[in-house]
N, C-alpha and C positions, 0 to 999 in steps of 0.2 A: 257212555253212549257209543254205540257201534259206528264205524265209519260209513261214509256214503256208499250205498250198494252200487251206485252208477259210476263210481270213480274209475273203474277198469272196463267200463262198457265200450264196445267198439261202435263208432258212429256208423249209421246206415245211410247210404246215399242211393237215391233212385238211379237205376241204370237206364241209359238211353239206348234204344235199339233202332236199327234201320228197318226198311221194309222187308228185309229177309230175316228179321229176328236176330241179327248179329249186333253185338255191342258196337257203338259208334260214339263219336264226339261231334260237336258242332263245328269242328275245326274248318270244315269245308264250306260251312254256311256263311253267307255274307249278310247284307243288310236285310232288315225286316221290311217287308212291303205292306202298305196299307191299302185297303182295310183288312184287318183280320176277319175271320168268319166263324160262325157256329153252324152246325148242322144238327137239327133235332131228329132223332130216330123215330120212325113210325111203325116199326115191326116189319117193314118191307125193305128190300135192298135199294140202296141209293148210291149215286155217284157223288163225288165231292163237288162243291160249288166251283164255278169257273174262277180260277185264280187271277190276280192282276198280271198284266204283261210283264215278262221277265222272270216269272217265278220258276225256280228249278228245285226248290226244297219246300216241303211242308212239314211243320212240326204239329203233331196232333196229340190231344189228350182227351180220353173219354171221361165224362163226368156224370155221375149218377148211375153207372152200371158199365158192364163190359160191352165191347163192340167186336163183332166178327168181321173179317175182311178177306178179300181175294184180290190178287194182283193180275190175274189172267183175263180180266174183263168179264168173267162170268159172275153171276150173283151168288153170294154166300147165303146161308140160311141161319136161323137162330141156333142150329146145332152143327153146322158144317162151315169150315173156314178157320183161318188162324185167328187168334184172339188178341185184341188190344185190351189190357186189363184197366179197370177204372183207376184213374189217378196216375197211370203210367205215362211217361213221355216217349213218344214214338216219332220217327222221322222217315219220311219218304224222300229219298235222296236224288231223284231225277224226275224230269217232266213227264216221261213216259209212264212211270208208276203213278204219278198224280192223276194223269188222264185215265189210266186203266182201272185204278182201285175202285172196288165196290164194297160198301159197308152195310151192316145191318145191326140193329140193337132193338131192345124192347122199347115200346113207345115212351117218349119222354127223356130217354138218355140223350145227352148232348155231347157232340164231338167238337171240341174247341180247336180251331185251326189257326196257325200263324204261318203266313207265306214268307219265303226268303229267296234271295238270289244266291247264286253260287259264289 
């Protein structure tokens, strides 16, 4: 019987990126604030829900499809803007980005949001 074909496989780990698309860790993120939030995409551009007081980080994960976003306060479209890919973990690392970000996805896609302190 042949050996296990996965014995030499390299484990894959999801990469966490900040709002500029750069690799990051949650080393600067502090306590999780309640309540967390979900934002259901409608096919139109949306702002994030108002975070709890003291929020300086937001961890976001698209579920059910990709989400496009912009950090300059203007609206993305379904074809224009940077992409947060379904199932990826992304972090907005300051309150200004959380306030300015605009997102769009096809109707029914959910953006799962966890608020954090610095």
